[in-house]
C-alpha positions in Angstrom: -48.1 -3.6 -58.3 -50.5 -1.0 -59.6 -50.3 -0.3 -63.4 -49.4 3.4 -64.0 -49.8 3.3 -67.8 -49.8 1.1 -70.9 -47.8 2.6 -73.7 -47.0 0.7 -77.0 -48.4 -2.4 -75.3 -45.9 -2.1 -72.5 -47.6 -2.3 -69.1 -45.6 0.0 -66.8 -45.5 0.0 -63.0 -43.3 1.8 -60.5 -41.1 -1.3 -60.6 -40.5 -1.4 -64.3 -36.7 -0.9 -65.0 -35.8 2.3 -66.8 -34.0 0.5 -69.7 -37.1 -1.5 -70.5 -39.2 1.6 -70.9 -36.5 3.5 -72.8 -35.8 0.7 -75.3 -39.4 -0.5 -75.8 -41.1 2.9 -76.4 -40.0 5.1 -79.3 -38.8 8.5 -78.0 -38.8 7.4 -74.4 -35.0 7.6 -74.1 -35.1 11.3 -75.0 -37.6 11.9 -72.2 -35.4 10.2 -69.6 -32.4 12.2 -70.7 -34.4 15.5 -70.7 -35.4 14.8 -67.1 -31.8 14.0 -66.1 -32.5 10.3 -65.5 -29.7 7.9 -66.4 -31.6 5.2 -68.2 -28.4 3.6 -69.5 -25.9 3.0 -66.7 -28.7 2.9 -64.2 -31.0 1.0 -66.5 -31.9 -1.6 -64.0 -33.2 1.1 -61.5 -37.0 1.2 -61.4 -39.1 4.0 -62.8 -40.3 4.8 -59.3 -36.8 5.2 -57.9 -35.7 7.2 -60.9 -38.6 9.6 -60.4 -38.0 9.9 -56.7 -34.3 10.6 -57.3 -35.1 13.7 -59.4 -38.4 14.7 -57.8 -40.6 13.8 -60.8 -44.2 12.7 -60.7 -44.3 9.2 -62.4 -47.7 9.8 -63.9 -46.7 13.1 -65.5 -43.4 11.6 -66.6 -45.3 8.8 -68.4 -47.6 11.2 -70.0 -44.6 13.0 -71.4 -43.3 9.7 -72.8 -46.7 8.9 -74.3 -46.7 12.3 -76.1 -43.2 11.7 -77.4 -44.0 8.2 -78.6 -47.0 9.5 -80.5 -44.7 11.1 -83.1 -41.5 9.1 -82.7 -40.6 6.6 -85.5 -40.5 2.9 -84.5 -37.1 1.3 -84.6 -35.9 -2.3 -84.6 -36.3 -4.4 -81.4 -32.6 -5.0 -80.7 -33.3 -7.2 -77.7 -34.8 -9.7 -80.2 -31.8 -9.6 -82.6 -29.0 -12.1 -82.6 -25.7 -11.3 -81.0 -23.8 -10.9 -84.3 -26.6 -8.5 -85.5 -26.4 -6.5 -82.2 -22.6 -6.2 -82.4 -22.8 -5.1 -86.1 -25.3 -2.4 -85.0 -23.1 -1.3 -82.1 -20.2 -0.8 -84.6 -22.3 1.7 -86.5 -22.1 3.8 -83.4 -18.4 3.5 -83.3 -18.3 4.9 -86.9 -20.6 7.7 -85.9 -18.6 8.7 -82.8 -15.3 8.8 -84.8 -17.0 11.0 -87.4 -18.7 13.3 -84.8 -16.0 13.8 -82.2 -13.5 15.7 -84.4 -16.3 17.9 -85.8 -17.6 18.7 -82.3 -14.1 19.4 -81.1 -13.6 21.9 -84.0 -16.9 23.6 -83.2 -16.1 23.9 -79.5 -12.6 25.2 -80.1 -13.8 27.9 -82.5 -16.6 29.0 -80.2 -14.2 29.1 -77.2 -12.0 31.5 -79.1 -14.8 33.7 -80.6 -17.3 33.7 -77.7 -15.4 32.5 -74.7 -15.2 35.9 -73.1 -18.9 36.3 -73.3 -19.6 32.7 -72.3 -16.7 31.4 -70.1 -18.3 27.9 -69.9 -17.2 27.4 -73.5 -13.6 27.6 -72.4 -14.3 25.0 -69.7 -15.9 22.8 -72.3 -13.0 23.3 -74.7 -10.5 22.3 -71.9 -12.4 19.1 -71.0 -13.3 17.9 -74.5 -9.9 16.6 -75.6 -9.7 14.2 -72.6 -13.2 13.0 -73.3 -12.3 12.4 -76.9 -9.1 10.5 -76.0 -11.0 8.3 -73.5 -13.8 7.6 -76.0 -11.3 6.6 -78.7 -9.5 4.3 -76.3 -12.8 2.7 -75.3 -13.8 2.1 -78.8 -10.5 0.5 -79.7 -10.6 -1.7 -76.6 -14.0 -3.0 -77.6 -12.9 -3.7 -81.2 -9.7 -5.3 -80.1 -10.6 -7.2 -76.9 -14.4 -7.7 -76.9 -15.8 -8.2 -80.3 -13.3 -10.8 -81.7 -13.9 -13.2 -78.8 -17.6 -12.8 -79.3 -17.3 -13.6 -83.0 -15.2 -16.7 -82.1 -17.6 -17.8 -79.4 -14.9 -17.5 -76.7 -16.7 -15.4 -74.1 -15.9 -17.3 -70.9 -13.0 -15.0 -69.9 -14.7 -11.7 -70.5 -15.9 -10.9 -67.0 -13.1 -8.5 -66.0 -13.2 -6.7 -69.3 -17.0 -6.2 -69.1 -16.6 -4.8 -65.6 -14.0 -2.3 -66.9 -16.2 -1.3 -69.8 -19.2 -0.8 -67.5 -17.0 1.4 -65.3 -15.9 3.4 -68.3 -19.5 3.8 -69.4 -20.2 5.4 -66.1 -17.3 7.8 -66.6 -18.6 8.7 -70.1 -22.0 9.3 -68.5 -20.6 11.7 -65.9 -18.9 13.7 -68.6 -22.1 14.0 -70.6 -23.9 15.3 -67.5 -21.1 17.9 -67.1 -21.4 18.9 -70.8 -25.2 19.3 -70.4 -24.7 21.5 -67.3 -22.2 23.7 -69.1 -24.6 24.0 -72.1 -27.6 25.2 -70.1 -29.2 21.8 -70.2 -29.5 22.4 -74.0 -32.2 25.0 -73.3 -30.7 27.1 -76.0 -32.3 24.7 -78.5 -35.7 25.9 -77.4 -34.9 29.5 -76.5 -33.3 30.2 -79.8 -35.3 27.9 -82.0 -35.7 30.6 -84.7 -32.7 32.9 -84.3 -32.1 35.9 -86.5 -29.3 35.5 -89.0 -27.1 37.9 -87.1 -28.0 36.5 -83.7 -24.7 35.8 -81.8 -26.2 32.7 -80.2 -26.9 31.1 -83.6 -23.6 29.1 -83.6 -24.2 28.2 -79.9 -27.6 26.8 -80.9 -25.9 24.7 -83.6 -23.3 23.3 -81.1 -26.0 22.4 -78.6 -27.9 20.6 -81.3 -24.8 18.6 -82.3 -24.0 17.8 -78.6 -27.5 16.7 -77.8 -27.5 14.4 -80.9 -24.1 13.0 -79.9 -25.3 12.4 -76.3 -28.3 10.5 -77.6 -26.1 8.3 -79.8 -23.6 7.6 -77.0 -26.3 6.8 -74.5 -27.9 4.4 -77.0 -24.6 2.8 -77.7 -23.9 2.2 -73.9 -27.4 1.0 -73.4 -27.1 -1.7 -76.1 -24.0 -3.0 -74.4 -24.9 -2.6 -70.7 -28.4 -3.8 -70.9 -28.5 -6.2 -73.9 -25.0 -7.4 -75.0 -23.2 -7.8 -71.6 -25.9 -9.8 -69.9 -25.8 -12.3 -72.8 -22.1 -12.7 -72.4 -22.0 -12.9 -68.6 -25.4 -13.5 -67.1 -25.8 -11.6 -63.9 -22.8 -9.4 -64.7 
């Protein structure tokens, strides 16, 4: 297979799985997300198929990743970490989600009240967000109650059904994130109002979009660590 690019010592072809690129190259995950490519739940899909699905040119896409990688900080290689270290890192995302969700909910509720008439999508977002919060809290609790203790005890043989359920719920979370991004103009407000005037009515919208995009990045990374690194260790081939 022809090499399309080599970035951060990773040789990339059309057959390279998305999650390999997103996890090995700093900043690459953001590029996948910006281009509406699901590098998490569809992490095993090849770069070529991802690009074909959204009508992107693979060479131009990889150039965008190379540009992002040039300024992105390098993080730990979690694929090389032990399972206890990986679980401990995943739990930091649990803490972050529990901190961020109530704050996001309050921002959305306030904006739906103050700007919902001007931007009706805010009301749609406010109506959908409580269900998403409840689903996320339940998912975190299930992992902490039913997944992580057996891992710590080395009793992972009976986890196949749970892992399938968690994967399915990850897909549900991903679909909601796509809906949020659609309602929020694909977060274009972040670029359109990068330097708003102090009295600009879109200034609080910009702040919300910034928080939502950050939350999306954290949740996608969380799901990637489980789908593509943790679960295959527990149930090879699952």
